[in-house]
C-alpha positions as CSV (number, residue, x, y, z in Angstrom):
1,M,17.3,4.9,-16.2
2,I,17.0,2.9,-13.1
3,T,18.8,4.5,-10.1
4,T,19.5,3.8,-6.3
5,Q,17.0,7.0,-5.4
6,T,14.3,5.4,-7.8
7,V,14.9,2.0,-5.8
8,L,14.7,3.7,-2.7
9,Q,11.7,6.3,-3.3
10,E,9.7,3.1,-5.1
11,L,10.5,1.2,-1.9
12,I,9.1,3.8,0.7
13,T,6.3,4.7,-1.2
14,L,5.1,0.9,-1.2
15,W,6.5,0.4,2.1
16,V,3.8,3.2,3.4
17,V,0.9,2.2,1.2
18,I,1.2,-1.0,1.8
19,D,2.1,-0.4,5.6
20,P,3.0,-3.9,7.0
21,I,3.0,-3.5,10.4
22,G,-0.2,-1.7,10.5
23,T,-2.0,-4.7,9.2
24,L,-0.6,-6.1,12.7
25,P,-3.3,-5.1,15.2
26,V,-5.5,-6.5,11.9
27,F,-4.0,-10.0,11.7
28,L,-3.9,-10.5,15.4
29,A,-7.6,-9.6,15.8
30,V,-9.2,-11.7,13.3
31,T,-6.6,-15.0,13.7
32,A,-7.7,-14.9,17.7
33,G,-8.7,-18.5,18.5
34,M,-6.9,-19.5,15.4
35,S,-4.0,-22.5,15.6
36,A,-1.0,-21.7,14.4
37,A,-1.5,-23.7,11.3
38,Q,-4.4,-22.0,10.9
39,R,-3.0,-18.0,10.8
40,R,0.2,-19.3,8.6
41,S,-2.9,-20.5,6.3
42,T,-4.7,-17.0,6.7
43,A,-1.2,-14.9,6.2
44,I,-0.4,-16.9,3.0
45,K,-3.8,-16.2,1.2
46,A,-3.9,-12.8,2.3
47,V,-0.5,-12.3,0.4
48,L,-1.0,-13.8,-2.4
49,T,-4.4,-12.2,-3.1
50,A,-3.3,-9.0,-2.4
51,F,-0.1,-9.7,-4.7
52,L,-2.8,-11.4,-7.6
53,V,-4.7,-7.8,-7.1
54,L,-1.7,-5.4,-7.1
55,V,-0.4,-7.1,-10.1
56,L,-3.5,-6.8,-12.0
57,F,-4.1,-3.2,-11.5
58,I,-0.3,-3.1,-12.9
59,V,-1.1,-4.7,-16.3
60,V,-4.8,-3.8,-16.6
61,G,-4.9,-0.2,-14.7
62,Q,-3.6,2.0,-17.1
63,I,-4.9,0.5,-20.1
64,V,-8.5,0.7,-18.4
65,L,-7.7,4.6,-17.9
66,E,-6.8,5.3,-21.8
67,A,-9.5,3.3,-22.7
68,L,-11.7,6.1,-20.3
69,G,-9.8,8.3,-22.3
70,L,-8.6,9.2,-19.2
71,G,-4.8,10.5,-18.9
72,L,-2.6,9.2,-16.1
73,A,-1.0,12.9,-15.2
74,S,-5.2,13.3,-14.5
75,F,-5.2,9.7,-12.2
76,Q,-1.9,10.7,-10.4
77,I,-3.1,14.0,-9.7
78,A,-6.4,12.3,-8.6
79,G,-4.5,9.5,-6.9
80,G,-2.4,12.1,-4.8
81,L,-5.4,13.7,-3.5
82,V,-6.4,9.7,-2.7
83,L,-3.2,9.3,-1.4
84,L,-3.6,12.8,0.9
85,L,-6.8,11.6,2.6
86,F,-6.1,8.5,3.5
87,A,-2.9,9.3,4.9
88,L,-4.9,12.2,6.9
89,T,-7.0,9.5,7.8
90,M,-3.7,7.6,9.1
91,I,-2.9,10.8,11.5
92,F,-5.7,12.0,12.8
93,G,-8.3,9.4,12.2
94,Q,-8.5,5.8,14.4
95,G,-6.1,4.3,12.1
96,K,-6.3,1.5,9.6
97,P,-6.4,-1.2,12.3
98,Q,-8.8,0.1,14.3
99,S,-11.2,0.6,11.6
100,E,-10.7,-2.9,9.7
101,V,-10.3,-4.7,13.3
102,D,-14.1,-3.1,13.5
103,A,-15.4,-4.9,10.6
104,V,-14.0,-8.0,11.2
105,D,-17.3,-10.7,11.9
106,T,-16.4,-14.0,10.4
107,V,-13.4,-16.5,11.5
108,D,-13.4,-18.2,8.0
109,T,-9.9,-18.3,7.1
110,T,-10.3,-17.5,3.6
111,E,-12.7,-15.0,3.9
112,T,-10.3,-13.5,6.9
113,A,-7.5,-13.7,4.3
114,I,-9.7,-11.8,1.4
115,F,-11.3,-9.4,3.9
116,P,-10.1,-7.8,5.6
117,L,-6.7,-8.9,5.2
118,A,-6.2,-8.5,1.8
119,I,-7.9,-6.0,1.0
120,P,-8.4,-3.1,2.2
121,S,-5.7,-4.0,4.6
122,I,-2.8,-4.8,2.2
123,A,-4.0,-4.1,-1.2
124,S,-5.6,-0.7,0.3
125,P,-7.0,1.6,-2.3
126,G,-3.8,4.0,-1.8
127,A,-1.4,0.8,-3.0
128,M,-3.6,0.2,-5.9
129,L,-3.3,3.9,-7.0
130,A,0.3,3.8,-5.9
131,V,1.3,1.1,-8.5
132,V,-0.8,2.2,-11.5
133,V,1.4,5.4,-11.1
134,L,4.7,3.6,-10.9
135,T,4.1,1.5,-13.5
136,D,3.2,4.3,-15.7
137,N,3.2,3.3,-19.7
138,D,4.2,6.3,-21.1
139,R,7.4,7.1,-18.6
140,N,8.7,3.5,-17.5
141,A,10.3,0.8,-19.7
142,I,9.1,-3.4,-19.0
143,S,12.2,-3.5,-16.7
144,H,11.2,-0.6,-14.9
145,Q,7.9,-2.1,-14.2
146,L,9.3,-5.1,-13.3
147,M,11.5,-3.6,-10.9
148,T,8.3,-2.0,-9.0
149,T,6.5,-5.3,-8.8
150,G,9.8,-7.0,-7.2
151,I,10.0,-4.7,-5.1
152,M,6.1,-4.4,-4.2
153,S,6.9,-8.2,-3.7
154,V,9.7,-7.7,-1.4
155,V,7.4,-5.5,0.9
156,L,4.3,-8.0,0.1
157,L,6.9,-10.8,2.1
158,A,7.5,-8.3,4.8
159,A,3.8,-8.1,5.6
160,F,4.1,-11.9,5.7
161,A,6.9,-12.3,8.0
162,I,5.1,-9.8,10.2
163,M,2.1,-11.2,10.4
164,L,4.1,-14.9,11.0
165,L,5.6,-12.9,14.1
166,A,2.7,-10.9,14.9
167,N,2.2,-11.9,19.1
168,P,5.9,-11.3,19.4
169,I,6.0,-8.5,17.8
170,H,2.9,-7.0,19.6
171,R,4.0,-7.7,23.2
172,V,7.2,-5.4,22.2
173,I,5.7,-3.0,20.4
174,G,2.1,-2.7,21.5
175,N,-0.8,-1.3,20.5
176,G,0.4,2.4,21.4
177,G,3.6,1.4,19.1
178,A,1.6,0.3,16.4
179,S,-0.3,4.0,16.1
180,I,2.9,5.8,16.5
181,I,4.3,3.8,13.4
182,S,0.6,4.0,11.5
183,R,1.0,8.1,12.6
184,V,4.5,8.7,10.8
185,M,3.6,6.4,8.2
186,G,0.6,8.8,7.1
187,M,2.8,11.6,7.8
188,I,5.5,10.0,4.9
189,L,2.5,9.0,2.9
190,A,1.4,12.9,2.9
191,A,4.9,13.8,1.6
192,V,4.7,11.1,-1.4
193,A,1.1,12.6,-2.3
194,V,1.6,16.1,-2.3
195,D,4.6,15.2,-4.6
196,A,2.5,13.1,-6.9
197,I,0.3,16.0,-7.1
198,L,2.7,18.2,-7.7
199,N,4.4,16.2,-10.5
200,G,0.8,15.5,-12.1
201,F,0.6,19.5,-12.5
202,V,4.2,19.6,-13.8
203,S,3.0,16.9,-16.3
204,I,0.3,19.2,-17.7
205,G,2.1,21.8,-18.0
206,A,0.4,23.9,-15.0
207,L,3.7,24.0,-13.0
208,A,7.3,24.5,-14.2
209,P,9.1,21.4,-13.6
210,F,11.2,21.7,-10.3
211,D,14.0,19.7,-8.2
212,P,11.9,17.6,-5.4
213,A,15.6,17.9,-3.4
214,S,15.6,21.9,-3.6
C-alpha cells in the first residue's frame, strides 16, 4: 500500500543518493567556458543518460541478481553497507564534488554529460543500488515501482533545474555552502543505509521485526 510516509521516505532516499545540489560544483567545473546553449545541452544529456541508467537498474537489476542466485535481502545488506561507506565519504572525505571535478579532462559536451555528470555524479553507485532495493519485485507491486520511477524522475528534474540555475545558486551558497549541504546529506544517507541493513537482517530472520519509529 502506497502511503504518504512511503512517498516521503523514497523521495528523501533518492534525493540523498542522487544529491542534485552536490552535483552543482561538478557541473560548474565541467561547463566552465561553455556557452549557455552548450551548458543547457550538457545538462539535458546528463539527466537523460542518468535516467536511462537508473531505469535499466530498475528493470533488470533484480532479475540479474536472481539469475545469479542472490537474494534481495543479501543485496539489501550489501547495498546498505556500500551506501554507508558512500555516506562516510560524503561526511569525512573530500566529498563527491571535488573528487569528480579532479577527474575532468574534457570539454566535449557529450562526453562531459556522460562522465562525470551522468555517471557517477547523478546516477551514482549508491543511486543504482537504491533503485533496485526500492523496487523489490517480491514486495512491491508494479504501481509501487512506477511510483518509485516517478519520484526518481522528479529528483532528476530537480537536478536539471539546479544545473540550469548553477551560476546564481553557487553565488549564493558558495563552495562552503555546497560542502555543508553535502555533509548533511551524508548524515541522512548514513541513517538510510543503517535502516536498509537492519531491514535486510529482518528479512533473513537474523533480527526480529522492529518499529523504525520507536
